[in-house]
C-alpha positions in Angstrom: 3.7 -7.6 87.2 4.1 -4.0 86.6 1.4 -1.4 85.8 1.9 0.3 82.6 2.9 3.8 82.9 0.3 4.9 80.3 -3.5 4.4 80.3 -4.0 3.6 76.7 -1.2 0.2 76.9 -2.1 -2.6 79.4 -0.4 -5.3 80.5 -1.9 -9.0 81.2 0.1 -12.0 82.0 -1.7 -15.0 81.1 -0.5 -18.6 80.7 3.1 -17.5 80.3 1.6 -14.9 77.6 2.7 -11.5 78.4 0.1 -9.3 76.6 0.3 -5.9 76.0 -2.8 -4.1 74.5 -3.0 -0.9 72.6 -6.5 0.6 73.7 -7.0 4.3 72.2 -9.9 3.2 69.9 -11.4 6.9 69.6 -8.0 8.0 68.2 -7.4 4.6 65.9 -4.8 3.7 68.3 -2.6 6.2 67.4 0.7 6.3 69.4 1.9 9.0 71.4 5.4 8.9 73.0 3.9 7.8 76.5 2.6 5.2 74.8 5.7 4.0 73.3 7.3 4.3 77.0 4.7 1.9 77.9 5.3 -0.6 75.1 9.2 -0.5 75.6 9.1 -0.7 79.3 6.3 -3.9 79.0 8.9 -5.7 76.7 11.7 -4.9 79.2 9.5 -6.3 81.9 8.7 -9.4 80.4 12.2 -10.1 79.3 13.0 -10.3 82.9 10.0 -12.1 84.3 10.6 -15.8 84.3 6.7 -16.3 84.1 6.4 -14.2 80.9 8.0 -16.7 78.0 6.1 -14.9 74.9 5.3 -11.2 74.2 2.0 -10.9 72.5 1.3 -7.6 70.9 -2.4 -6.4 70.1 -4.7 -3.8 69.4 -8.7 -3.7 69.3 -10.3 -6.0 67.7 -10.8 -3.9 64.3 -7.4 -1.5 64.9 -4.1 -2.6 65.6 -2.6 0.9 65.2 -2.6 4.2 62.8 0.7 4.7 63.4 2.0 8.1 65.1 -0.4 10.5 66.7 0.5 13.5 64.5 -0.1 16.1 66.9 2.0 14.2 69.4 4.6 13.5 66.5 5.1 17.0 65.3 5.3 18.6 68.8 8.4 16.0 69.1 10.3 16.9 66.1 13.9 15.9 67.7 13.5 12.7 66.0 17.4 11.9 66.6 17.7 11.3 69.8 16.7 8.5 72.0 13.3 9.1 72.3 10.8 6.8 73.8 9.6 5.5 70.0 13.3 5.1 69.3 13.4 3.0 72.6 10.9 0.9 71.5 12.0 0.0 68.2 15.4 -1.3 69.9 13.5 -3.0 72.6 11.2 -5.1 69.9 14.5 -5.8 67.5 16.4 -7.0 70.2 13.7 -8.9 72.4 15.2 -12.2 73.5 11.9 -13.8 74.0 9.4 -14.8 71.2 7.1 -11.7 70.1 3.7 -12.5 68.4 1.4 -9.9 66.7 -2.1 -10.1 66.3 -3.4 -7.6 63.7 -6.7 -6.4 62.9 -8.2 -3.4 61.0 -5.4 -0.8 60.1 -1.8 -1.0 60.7 -0.2 1.8 59.4 3.8 3.1 59.7 5.2 1.8 63.1 1.8 -0.5 63.0 3.5 -2.3 60.2 7.1 -1.7 60.3 7.4 -3.5 64.0 5.6 -6.4 62.8 8.8 -7.2 60.9 10.6 -7.8 64.3 7.9 -10.3 65.7 8.8 -13.9 65.4 4.8 -14.9 64.4 2.2 -12.3 63.0 -1.5 -13.4 62.6 -3.6 -10.9 60.8 -7.7 -11.0 60.3 -8.7 -11.1 56.8 -9.8 -7.5 56.8 -6.6 -6.2 58.1 -4.6 -3.7 55.9 -1.2 -2.1 56.1 0.4 0.6 54.7 4.2 2.3 54.8 3.0 5.8 54.1 6.5 7.3 54.4 7.2 8.9 50.8 4.0 9.9 51.1 4.2 12.2 54.3 7.8 13.2 52.5 9.7 10.8 54.9 11.7 7.8 54.8 11.4 4.2 56.2 12.1 3.9 59.9 12.0 1.0 62.7 14.9 -1.1 60.5 12.2 -1.5 57.8 14.9 -0.3 55.1 17.0 -3.6 56.0 14.4 -6.1 56.7 11.8 -5.8 54.0 14.0 -6.0 51.3 15.3 -9.3 53.6 12.0 -10.9 53.6 10.2 -9.6 50.4 13.4 -9.1 48.1 13.9 -5.9 46.6 11.5 -4.8 44.3 8.7 -6.3 46.7 10.2 -3.8 49.4 10.5 -1.1 47.1 6.6 -1.3 45.8 6.0 -1.0 49.7 8.2 1.7 50.7 8.3 3.7 47.8 4.9 3.5 46.5 3.3 3.5 49.8 0.1 2.3 49.1 -2.3 0.2 51.5 -2.1 -3.4 50.8 -4.2 -6.1 52.2 -3.6 -9.1 54.7 -3.5 -11.6 51.5 -1.0 -9.9 50.1 0.7 -9.6 53.1 0.4 -13.3 53.4 1.6 -13.9 50.1 5.0 -11.5 50.5 5.8 -13.4 53.5 5.2 -10.8 56.1 2.2 -12.7 57.7 2.1 -16.4 58.9 -1.6 -16.7 58.8 -4.6 -14.8 57.7 -7.8 -15.6 59.7 -11.6 -14.5 59.7 -12.0 -11.7 61.9 -13.8 -13.5 64.4 -11.3 -15.7 65.5 -7.7 -14.3 64.9 -7.0 -12.5 68.4 -8.0 -16.4 69.9 -5.7 -17.9 67.1 -3.0 -15.7 67.7 -3.4 -16.3 71.6 -3.5 -19.8 70.9 -0.2 -20.2 68.9 1.6 -17.9 71.9 0.1 -20.3 74.5 1.6 -23.4 72.6 4.9 -21.4 72.3 5.0 -20.5 76.1 4.7 -24.2 77.2 7.8 -25.2 75.1 11.0 -25.4 77.1 12.2 -22.0 77.2 15.6 -22.4 77.1 15.3 -24.1 73.8 12.7 -21.5 72.2 15.2 -18.3 73.4 18.1 -20.2 72.0 16.8 -21.1 68.8 15.5 -17.2 68.3 18.9 -16.2 69.2 20.4 -18.4 66.4 17.9 -17.4 64.1 18.5 -13.6 64.5 22.4 -14.0 65.4 23.3 -11.9 62.4 20.9 -9.1 62.7 21.7 -7.5 65.9 24.8 -5.0 65.0 23.4 -4.2 61.7 20.1 -3.7 63.0 21.2 -1.0 65.2 23.2 0.8 62.7 20.5 0.8 60.6 17.7 2.4 62.7 20.3 4.8 63.4 21.0 5.7 60.0 17.2 6.0 59.2 16.8 7.9 62.3 19.3 10.7 60.6 17.4 10.7 57.6 14.2 11.0 58.9 15.1 14.0 61.1 16.2 15.6 58.1 13.4 14.8 56.1 11.0 16.2 58.7 12.2 19.4 58.4 12.1 19.5 54.5 9.5 22.1 52.9 7.8 19.0 51.5 7.0 17.2 54.9 6.3 20.5 56.8 3.8 21.1 54.2 1.9 17.9 54.2 2.1 17.7 58.1 0.5 21.2 58.2 -2.1 20.6 55.9 -3.1 17.5 57.6 -3.3 19.6 61.2 -5.1 22.5 59.4 -7.7 19.6 58.1 -8.2 18.0 61.5 -8.8 21.6 63.0 
């Protein structure tokens, strides 16, 4: 098994399940570009490994991810190019093997949008989600502008993407973004059990079924991600976004 290129992302293969864990608790699992690279490479490695039948993404027990590391994000301002974050978006969107997510604590920004590409999502009852793009002067990413209306319907997608408020695991389940909401003490074990159950099924049948389920998404998803990135890059340079990020960085100092 390959070694992760970033110490904040670990890989482990257990009973046919390739587990990628985000481990940066001191920064609430905020993602840097090298962490995105590790996540993208992990998916690629799992796709090529016959022993890996299912991919499971998890964070710490009480924190999935707070989204982008703001300092790293501001330094990497050329959002329209094929940066590691974009590579990860495309890798998870086009993964041929099933992707399972176990979500506890906060799941902000990409922490929520990546779940839209997962095949099974299990959340702790105290987990909460947020798509704060407009609050940052930005727009949706990772294909969420297409997937959310498809999954939730127009009005519910608009509620989450335009207002950008936090919402609970119960609401995420009600809206169809989460398969099950579980006690905080047992959600990881439940997600791993489901992933292991999936890994024991005939691999060709599982992959073929997933491909059929997603057969109409591949080309439109690439177009959506690219369109979002172009607008995201433009908005990132806007006075509104620049003022919001500068205020955040000044507050941190």
